[in-house]
N, C-alpha and C positions, 0 to 999 in steps of 0.2 A: 189048960189043955191047947184052948184056943189063941190064948195070950202068947203063948209061946211058937206058934204057927204064926202069928201076926209078925214077931219080933224076927223071926227068921227070915219071912218073906220081905220085913222092911229091909234085913241088912243085906238082903240080895239086891236088892234096887239101888241102894246106896252104892253099894260095891263096883255095881254094872258101870256107874258113872265114873268110876276110876280106872277104866280100861281107857289104852292109849291103842289108835290102829298100829299095825305092825310097820308099815311103809307111810312116809309120808310123799306129799304129790312131788316136791322138789326132789327129793331123792331118786334118781332113776338109775334102773337095774344097768349093769355093766353087761354088754352082749357077751355071752359066752366065747364066742368065736373073737371077740377082741380083748378079751383078759389079757393083760400082758404074759410073757413067758417068763420073765423074772419074778411075777406074781406067783404064777401058778409052780415054779419051782421053788420059790421060799414056804408056800403053804403044807401046812403039815396033813400027813394023811388022815383021811376020815370025814372029812369037810367036804360040802357039797358045793362045787364051782360052777354048777349050771345056773343058779339065782345069786349073783356076788350085787352087790350094790356101794356105792361109796357116800355115806351119810355128811350132810352139808355142815354139820354140827362139830364132828372131829376132823374129817377128811379122811377116814379109814374105809376099808373096805369090810364088809359086812355079809353074811351068807345067811339064806334063808334054813333053819334047822327045823324039821319036822319030826318032830319028840310023840310019844305015847299019848301023852297028855294035852301037849299045846304046841303050836306053830310060832316060832320068833325067830328075831335076829339075831345072830352073834358075831363076835368080831372075828373076824379071819385072823389065825394066828400061825405063826412060825412051828419050827419044831420045837423050839425052846418055850415057847409059849408067850410070845412076844407079837402085838398087832401088827398087823401089815397096814401101815398109811402111806398117804400122799404126800404130807408135809411131816415136817417135823413136831412133835409134841411138846 
């Protein structure tokens, strides 16, 4: 029984190292008041536009989603499911 507890604790420690922070310091949030009107118009309903950022890796808008289990960044999408980006992919 002790070995099972040690294995479980070891797994938790190892997996904790795999966690990536939500925001990178170079990914600055877009001020909600400065979010372009055309982006607001394209965004599908149900997405929180109060904390939107553009990620440097892909140039797309991402929003902060606070779910029941975790808080994460999700891509801001149009009503037909396409991501909203500042440059062509």
